[in-house]
C-alpha positions as CSV (number, residue, x, y, z in Angstrom):
1,X,58.0,26.8,-42.8
2,X,56.0,24.7,-44.7
3,X,52.1,25.1,-43.8
4,X,52.4,21.7,-42.1
5,X,54.6,23.0,-40.1
6,X,52.7,25.4,-39.3
7,X,49.8,23.8,-38.4
8,X,52.2,20.6,-35.8
9,X,53.4,24.0,-34.3
10,X,50.5,25.3,-33.8
11,X,48.6,22.1,-33.1
12,X,50.9,21.9,-30.2
13,X,50.6,25.3,-28.8
14,X,46.6,24.1,-28.9
15,X,45.9,23.4,-24.6
16,X,43.4,20.5,-24.5
17,X,40.2,20.5,-23.1
18,X,40.0,19.5,-19.3
19,X,43.7,20.0,-18.5
20,X,45.3,21.2,-15.1
21,X,45.7,25.1,-17.1
22,X,42.0,25.1,-17.8
23,X,38.9,25.6,-15.8
24,X,36.4,22.4,-15.9
25,X,33.0,23.8,-17.8
26,X,30.6,22.5,-14.8
27,X,26.7,23.4,-15.0
28,X,25.0,22.9,-11.8
29,X,23.6,19.5,-11.0
30,X,19.4,19.8,-10.8
31,X,18.1,17.0,-8.3
32,X,16.0,14.7,-9.8
33,X,12.3,15.2,-7.9
34,X,11.8,11.2,-7.0
35,X,9.3,10.4,-8.0
36,X,7.8,6.7,-7.3
37,X,4.7,5.6,-6.8
38,X,5.6,2.0,-5.3
39,X,5.9,3.2,-1.8
40,X,5.1,6.6,-1.8
41,X,1.7,5.5,-3.5
42,X,1.4,2.2,-0.9
43,X,1.8,3.9,1.8
44,X,-0.7,6.5,0.8
45,X,-3.3,4.0,0.2
46,X,-2.8,2.1,3.4
47,X,-3.7,5.5,5.8
48,X,-6.3,6.6,3.6
49,X,-7.4,2.3,3.7
50,X,-6.9,2.2,8.0
51,X,-8.3,6.0,8.3
52,X,-11.9,4.4,7.2
53,X,-14.2,3.0,9.0
54,X,-15.2,-0.5,7.8
55,X,-18.8,-0.2,6.1
56,X,-21.1,-3.2,6.0
57,X,-22.8,-4.3,2.7
58,X,-26.5,-4.8,2.3
59,X,-26.0,-8.0,2.8
60,X,-24.4,-7.9,6.1
61,X,-27.0,-5.7,7.1
62,X,-29.7,-8.2,6.4
63,X,-28.1,-11.0,8.2
64,X,-27.1,-8.9,11.1
65,X,-30.6,-7.9,12.0
66,X,-32.8,-11.1,10.8
67,X,-29.5,-12.7,13.7
68,X,-30.6,-10.0,15.5
69,X,-26.8,-8.9,15.9
70,X,-26.1,-5.8,17.6
71,X,-23.1,-4.5,17.6
72,X,-21.7,-2.7,20.5
73,X,-19.0,0.6,19.9
74,X,-16.2,-1.9,21.6
75,X,-16.7,-4.6,18.9
76,X,-16.5,-2.1,16.0
77,X,-13.5,-1.2,16.5
78,X,-12.4,-4.9,17.4
79,X,-13.0,-5.9,14.4
80,X,-11.8,-2.0,12.7
81,X,-8.7,-3.5,14.6
82,X,-8.8,-7.2,13.1
83,X,-9.3,-6.0,9.6
84,X,-6.2,-3.4,9.5
85,X,-3.8,-6.4,11.1
86,X,-5.2,-8.3,8.5
87,X,-4.6,-5.9,5.5
88,X,-0.4,-5.0,7.3
89,X,-0.5,-9.3,6.2
90,X,-1.5,-7.9,2.9
91,X,-4.5,-10.2,3.6
92,X,-7.5,-9.9,0.2
93,X,-10.6,-12.1,2.5
94,X,-11.0,-12.6,6.4
95,X,-12.6,-14.2,8.8
96,X,-12.8,-12.2,11.5
97,X,-14.0,-13.7,15.0
98,X,-14.9,-11.8,17.7
99,X,-16.3,-13.1,20.8
100,X,-19.2,-15.8,19.1
101,X,-19.6,-13.6,15.8
102,X,-18.0,-14.7,12.9
103,X,-17.8,-12.0,9.9
104,X,-16.5,-12.1,6.2
105,X,-14.8,-9.1,5.6
106,X,-13.7,-8.3,1.8
107,X,-9.8,-6.6,3.2
108,X,-9.3,-4.2,0.8
109,X,-12.5,-2.6,0.9
110,X,-12.9,-2.7,4.6
111,X,-16.4,-3.5,4.0
112,X,-18.1,-6.9,6.4
113,X,-19.4,-9.1,3.0
114,X,-21.8,-10.9,5.8
115,X,-21.9,-12.1,9.4
116,X,-22.6,-15.4,11.7
117,X,-23.4,-16.1,15.4
118,X,-21.6,-18.9,17.4
119,X,-24.8,-20.7,16.1
120,X,-24.1,-20.0,12.3
121,X,-20.7,-21.0,12.2
122,X,-21.1,-24.3,13.4
123,X,-22.8,-25.8,10.8
124,X,-20.6,-23.9,7.2
125,X,-17.3,-24.0,6.0
126,X,-15.3,-21.3,4.9
127,X,-14.3,-20.7,2.1
128,X,-12.7,-18.4,-0.7
129,X,-10.2,-16.4,2.3
130,X,-7.6,-16.4,2.2
131,X,-6.4,-15.1,6.0
132,X,-8.9,-15.6,9.7
133,X,-8.7,-13.0,12.0
134,X,-8.8,-13.8,15.4
135,X,-10.6,-9.7,17.3
């Protein structure tokens, strides 16, 4: 028998990998953590943002004081609810109408930028807002 015949005979005796007579090699599958700042990050930021109280800028505080506007706790709660509603809709800068008052609010920062009473709202055009909320 030649060396080639011997080699062919041996090759025929070798079982191919993954054949039914050999057990397949398995490795334990480690679940990969799903780290995504997409949904989780958005949800986290929204939760943090929505739990923050509405702030009043220095300009808004001056306007409230100058125009002798005082807000009750229920009015502040309605203002905060209006800002949250605007944020849920994706607004960035909103006009919030509350009773006879108007507030321009930076929704992203939850900050009242300015405040007007009914006398000032009658003669104003509101620009650079992307939404209006009646609270």
